[in-house]
VOMI-177165 format. One line per 5 residues: number of its first residue (from 1); their letters; for each residue x, y, z of C-alpha. Coordinates in pm, whole numbers. Each point is the difference from the previous one (the first is absolute). Example, Ala and Ser with C-alpha at 12.3 -4.5 7.8 and 13.67 -1.06 7.14 Angstrom:
2
1) as) 1230,-450,780 ~ 137,344,-66
//
This chain:
389
1) mnvve) 11861,10503,10444 ~ -332,-150,-110 ~ -236,-196,223 ~ -294,-230,-82 ~ -331,111,149
6) avyks) -230,-306,6 ~ -362,-34,113 ~ -319,-182,-89 ~ -378,34,23 ~ -253,-286,-7
11) lnkkn) -377,-19,-40 ~ -174,-316,120 ~ -255,-167,-225 ~ -352,95,108 ~ -128,-197,299
16) eelcg) 346,-141,77 ~ 184,77,324 ~ 338,-115,-131 ~ 181,107,-316 ~ 110,-272,-242
21) dkvei) 300,211,-103 ~ 312,37,211 ~ 290,244,-28 ~ 337,-41,171 ~ 253,283,6
26) vrtdd) 342,-91,135 ~ 328,190,7 ~ 331,-183,-14 ~ 347,145,50 ~ 18,108,-365
31) smimi) -354,-7,-143 ~ -376,36,37 ~ -219,-298,-89 ~ -372,41,-67 ~ -213,-312,-50
36) lsdgl) -365,-3,-109 ~ -175,-338,18 ~ -359,-64,-115 ~ -167,-313,143 ~ -250,-198,-206
41) gsgvk) -358,97,79 ~ -74,227,295 ~ -48,3,374 ~ 180,-221,250 ~ 130,-256,-252
46) anils) 146,264,-232 ~ 149,188,296 ~ 176,-312,126 ~ 135,-84,-347 ~ 127,349,-74
51) tlssk) 149,40,348 ~ 179,-334,-25 ~ 140,87,-344 ~ 119,348,95 ~ 152,-115,329
56) iirtm) 193,-281,-168 ~ 135,234,-268 ~ 85,272,253 ~ 183,-235,234 ~ 197,-171,-274
61) lkega) 107,316,-181 ~ 93,175,324 ~ 222,-295,90 ~ 174,20,-337 ~ -180,-271,-198
66) sidda) -40,47,-376 ~ -324,78,-183 ~ 13,-351,-151 ~ 17,-159,345 ~ -292,211,123
71) vstia) -216,-77,-306 ~ 85,-370,22 ~ -104,-4,366 ~ -329,174,-81 ~ -61,-240,-289
76) stlpv) 43,-305,221 ~ -187,151,295 ~ -299,137,-193 ~ -87,-225,-296 ~ -247,85,-278
81) csvrk) -370,-24,89 ~ -131,-326,-151 ~ -343,151,-71 ~ 78,343,-144 ~ 346,-89,-135
86) layst) 127,323,156 ~ 289,67,236 ~ -108,23,362 ~ 193,324,32 ~ 150,243,-248
91) fsilq) 275,246,91 ~ 219,292,-102 ~ 342,67,152 ~ 176,335,-38 ~ 351,34,144
96) iyddg) 173,338,-25 ~ 362,20,110 ~ 169,302,155 ~ 221,39,-309 ~ -307,52,-221
101) hahlt) -12,-347,-155 ~ -341,-170,13 ~ -144,-343,-72 ~ -368,-75,-62 ~ -151,-350,1
106) efdnp) -366,-63,-85 ~ -212,-313,2 ~ -357,38,-134 ~ -50,345,155 ~ -74,312,-209
111) tcfcl) 319,153,-138 ~ 166,265,216 ~ -67,362,-96 ~ 324,197,-31 ~ -22,378,-31
116) rrgkl) 279,244,-66 ~ -51,375,-44 ~ -374,-47,-49 ~ 29,-266,-270 ~ -37,-377,3
121) lelpf) 337,-171,-16 ~ 12,-334,-182 ~ 233,-245,169 ~ 181,-276,-195 ~ -150,-332,114
126) eerev) 116,-355,-52 ~ -206,-312,66 ~ 140,-324,135 ~ -119,-313,177 ~ 79,-66,364
131) agkii) -135,-315,167 ~ -271,-26,-263 ~ -106,363,38 ~ 41,260,-277 ~ 135,317,159
136) resdf) 77,341,-149 ~ 318,178,104 ~ 155,339,-62 ~ 329,159,103 ~ 19,380,-18
141) tvaqg) 135,313,163 ~ -223,238,197 ~ 13,379,-5 ~ -101,264,251 ~ -372,75,-21
146) dyyvl) -94,-340,-149 ~ -319,-175,114 ~ -31,-381,-8 ~ -356,-117,59 ~ -93,-362,67
151) vsdgv) -372,-88,-9 ~ -225,-299,49 ~ -275,-104,-244 ~ -254,204,194 ~ 154,319,-138
156) iyagv) -8,-108,-365 ~ -360,-122,21 ~ -133,284,215 ~ -360,79,-92 ~ -56,-307,-215
161) getln) -372,-65,-42 ~ -81,316,195 ~ 133,332,-126 ~ 202,-161,-282 ~ -80,-295,-226
166) fgwtw) 345,-159,-1 ~ 171,162,295 ~ 254,277,2 ~ 268,-185,-204 ~ 377,28,38
171) dnvaq) 28,277,-260 ~ -263,212,177 ~ 183,-36,329 ~ 325,98,-174 ~ -159,318,-135
176) ylere) -136,86,344 ~ 341,-50,162 ~ 170,211,-266 ~ -229,292,86 ~ 41,-47,375
181) stkgy) 378,-35,-18 ~ 36,351,-141 ~ -135,135,331 ~ 315,-105,186 ~ -192,-210,252
186) sayrm) 179,-194,269 ~ -31,-378,-18 ~ -266,32,272 ~ -213,242,-202 ~ 41,-202,-319
191) ansla) -109,-327,165 ~ -301,165,160 ~ -94,181,-321 ~ -9,-319,-207 ~ -175,-203,271
196) sacnd) -263,273,42 ~ -61,8,-376 ~ -52,-378,3 ~ -238,28,293 ~ -202,262,-189
201) lymgl) -24,-227,-304 ~ -121,-279,227 ~ -254,250,145 ~ 141,-68,345 ~ -62,-377,-24
206) pgddt) 317,-161,-143 ~ -77,-309,-206 ~ 349,-135,67 ~ 287,56,240 ~ 180,306,-129
211) tvava) 358,90,89 ~ 237,275,-113 ~ 367,-9,104 ~ 215,299,-94 ~ 375,53,13
216) kiipa) 133,349,-77 ~ 365,97,-38 ~ 54,317,203 ~ 301,200,119 ~ 101,-40,363
221) rrvhi) -176,254,223 ~ 148,53,346 ~ -238,130,267 ~ 125,121,339 ~ -234,38,299
226) laspp) 114,175,318 ~ -195,-47,321 ~ 82,120,355 ~ 316,182,114 ~ 316,-195,86
231) lhked) 65,-112,356 ~ 293,242,40 ~ -37,361,-111 ~ 362,13,-124 ~ -104,-245,-274
236) derfv) -261,237,-146 ~ 214,132,-287 ~ 133,-344,-100 ~ -355,-138,19 ~ -137,263,-239
241) kefma) 303,-6,-231 ~ -27,-376,-54 ~ -377,28,-49 ~ 48,262,-273 ~ 269,-192,-191
246) dsdvr) -52,-230,-302 ~ -379,5,-12 ~ -263,75,-264 ~ -289,60,242 ~ 25,132,359
251) iicgg) -281,-31,255 ~ -8,122,361 ~ -252,-146,248 ~ -61,199,317 ~ -12,362,108
256) tsgnl) 308,-29,221 ~ 190,-162,-287 ~ -113,277,-236 ~ 124,268,236 ~ 333,-182,38
261) vsrvl) 58,-17,-377 ~ -114,361,-40 ~ 253,115,261 ~ 293,-201,-136 ~ -65,100,-363
266) gkplr) -77,361,90 ~ -326,-15,-197 ~ -340,100,140 ~ -274,-253,76 ~ -336,118,-135
271) tsvky) -311,-185,113 ~ -294,-25,-237 ~ -336,135,117 ~ -183,-228,-245 ~ -186,-278,181
276) tdpsl) -99,-244,-272 ~ -64,-276,254 ~ -127,110,344 ~ 127,-322,158 ~ 363,74,-91
281) pptav) 223,301,72 ~ 99,201,-310 ~ 333,-34,-176 ~ 282,255,7 ~ 269,127,-236
286) idgid) 380,32,23 ~ 197,95,-311 ~ 186,-307,-128 ~ -232,-246,176 ~ -270,-171,-205
291) lvteg) -248,-62,283 ~ -25,99,366 ~ -276,-158,209 ~ -110,-41,360 ~ 133,-313,171
296) vltln) -192,-281,165 ~ -351,73,-127 ~ 122,26,-357 ~ 224,-306,26 ~ -284,-203,145
301) rtldi) -230,98,-288 ~ 279,-73,-250 ~ 24,-354,135 ~ -378,-39,-30 ~ 19,104,-366
306) lrecr) 289,-235,-75 ~ -184,-290,164 ~ -315,79,-195 ~ 189,18,-328 ~ 172,-328,62
311) khege) -249,-265,105 ~ 173,-288,-175 ~ 364,-67,-78 ~ 108,188,-310 ~ -349,133,-71
316) lhdla) -106,362,34 ~ -356,113,71 ~ -192,326,-15 ~ 254,253,-128 ~ -254,281,45
321) ildad) 93,37,366 ~ 353,99,-107 ~ -133,307,-178 ~ -153,164,308 ~ 134,347,86
326) ngaak) 156,-67,340 ~ 345,-74,138 ~ -58,-370,63 ~ -129,-71,-351 ~ 290,197,-149
331) iakil) 255,-204,195 ~ -168,-328,-98 ~ -17,102,-365 ~ 370,90,-8 ~ 97,-328,168
336) iedct) -212,-211,-235 ~ 40,181,-331 ~ 313,214,21 ~ 243,-201,209 ~ 237,-289,-64
341) hltly) 233,51,298 ~ -116,135,335 ~ 232,117,277 ~ -148,85,340 ~ 195,243,220
346) igqai) -137,-69,346 ~ 93,218,296 ~ -27,-167,339 ~ -76,306,211 ~ -314,-42,207
351) npahq) -283,243,-71 ~ -163,75,340 ~ -337,52,-172 ~ -5,-366,-98 ~ 37,-118,361
356) npdlp) -335,135,116 ~ -193,-298,140 ~ -327,169,-97 ~ 87,-23,-370 ~ -123,-295,-210
361) fdlsi) 244,-290,-10 ~ 88,49,-365 ~ 126,353,67 ~ 268,-124,239 ~ 187,-228,-240
366) kyrll) 150,211,-277 ~ 307,-220,2 ~ -210,-310,-68 ~ -198,182,-267 ~ 323,66,-188
371) eelad) 107,-363,31 ~ -335,-113,-136 ~ 28,254,-281 ~ 337,-148,-98 ~ -146,-351,1
376) lvrqf) -303,96,-211 ~ 212,183,-257 ~ 223,-307,-31 ~ -312,-203,-79 ~ -54,228,-300
381) gkdvt) 336,-116,-134 ~ 196,310,101 ~ 350,2,145 ~ -17,142,355 ~ 280,114,232
386) chyy) -36,143,352 ~ 255,226,169 ~ -35,79,371 ~ 147,304,172
//
């Protein structure tokens, strides 16, 4: 089964607090819809226009309205600017269905970049008029590993008048994406790579709002996390057996949990003596388990990393913190970049160490940490299930 990994990255125009581009990512029962809207101008006015456009499109499509209905509504809501003779907001809409069928609609935005096996894929487009607007449409079938990259004008014209005479151009961006796509990046890495390249061309002072929205077709990756022993000791074997079944990545959080799995599987638990981060306990190793970490301290840091990465809905920041060599960063990286479905196996036994009133408050709430973890991972568009024992 394939899954759509979707994310975006935006750079505000220099001296502007608000971005004039807006991305909406919504998942329906049978599809993923990604909308990129670019408001006319910059700052507050552009932000309001792009937000209004994207919200209208998102709401209508999610409720089952057609593309024609959505475009007609936008056309009547946001007329052409009488001075510049330009649309108040341009947009791109990419809808990818679970069966692999996809539909792309574009109105005055740069054409979507489609990459397959490291090469640019040319999609068959047709133009037609809807409510006085000329839109471009394409129907196609996606394949595993494909990247679909929507961009605002700020990407195409990156560096204009500064490092480049005429900006980066669509063809230059296509060549860059072809090279980057051969590296097997996640959608997160690809979006950040292109946005960072644009920022460099702008010399850190973007001359326009710049947005990159990336959808990548990836295989389903099932991650299981086990934390805390079950309430009743007779459930230990069932607890571990279900944790080990039908998963691609297995993570254990907590020393007691590690010892439990080690005993049930009959495999030794070996603790690392390598302290890469003095503020966190080291990781451990059990054959057949991808990662074994300490419990509450590591979980708390993992949540901090996830919050830092996700400061705005759908947008990922500062991927460098995922590459740190510690248990928390490794968990966060797996959850963000190598997970489509997360299952938490949560034991309800009370750890006496966590009831010490002298401990900081955040060390006494492992249960709540796991609930918050589940909520944060859902915000990244992952499917999350919790089992309690």
